[in-house]
N, C-alpha and C positions, 0 to 999 in steps of 0.2 A: 705937618708932614714935610719930610725932607725930599728934595728933588734930585734924582739921579742926573748927573751931568755927563755929557759925552767926553770922556777922557781921550779915547782913541776911537777911530771908526769901528774897527773890528779887533777883538781880542781872542786869542786861542790858547788852549791849554791841553797838554798831552799828559794824561794820568796813567801811570803804570805802577803796579805794586806787586812785588814778589810774594806769593803765598805758598811757600814750600815747593811742592812739585808743579805748581802752575802759576799763572799771572792773572791779575785783573788789569784790563786795559780799556781806555776810552779816550777819544779825542773830541774836544768841544770847541766850537767857534761861535762867539756871540757878538752882537752889536748893541750898543747902549744908546738910547735916544731920550732926550728930555720930553716930558709930557706933564700936563697939569692934572692928569687923572691918576687914580691909584695905580701902583706898580702892577704891570702885567707882563707876563712872559709868554711870548708867542713863537710859533714855528714858522720858519721861512717856507714859502710854498714849494720850493725845490729841495727841501730837507732830505738828505740821505739818512737812511736808517731811522725812519720815523717811529718805529716800535720802541725806541729808547727815549723819545721826547718827554713823556710824562715823568720818567725818572730824573732826567736832566732838569726839568722845570722844578720838580720838588727839591732837587739839590740846590738850585739857586735860592729858593725861598729859605731852605734850612740853613744855608751858609750865611745869609743876611741875619737870620734870627739868632744864630750862634754869636755873631759879632755885636749885634744891636738888639738885644731882647726887647720885645714889645714895642719896637719902633715902627712907625708907618712910613712908607716911601711913595713917591710919585715917580713916574717914568715908564719907559718901555724897554724891555730886553728882548731882542729877536735872536733866537737860536738859529744861526745860519747853517751850521753843519754839525753832524754827529758822525765821527769817524770810528767805525767798529772793526775789531779784529774778529775773524770768523770763529776762532776758538776761545780767545781770552776775554771777550766783551760780554757784559751782562748788565741788567738793570742796576744792580748794586754798584758796578764800576762807574756807570754814568752818574748815578746819584753822588758818589764820592768825588768823582771828577768835577762835577759842577760846584760842589761845596768848596773844593780846593781852588777852583778858578776864582770864585768870589773872594776867598780869603787871601789870594795871592796878588790882588790888585791894590797896592797901597794908594795909588792916585785916586781910585774910585772911593776907597774907604775914607780918605781925607776929605773928599767932596761931600760925602753923604753922612759923615759922622755927626750925630746930634750935638747941638750946642749945649754947653753946660749952663 
């Protein structure tokens, strides 16, 4: 198992995608903590817009799976904030945003990349 390393205390990502006559929009802020247990993604107790938490959590796992298929990780990711737009946010936007957040962190990926 590869351990997630704390690269920065808090990372945030603003996902926006133009879809013809409308937009997809989601803001996500996470904290990465080391742990000796299997990777878990948990919600901050004061999380805004908790209705999107499960979609964001799924996006984190799917993002890691896309980059490192069948790899197991240890660590803890706390979703600190979910910033929603009243018109343009959806579960799909938070899923895509979380996947993009994981894929956009080169430092994190260098630390957790499986050894050859």
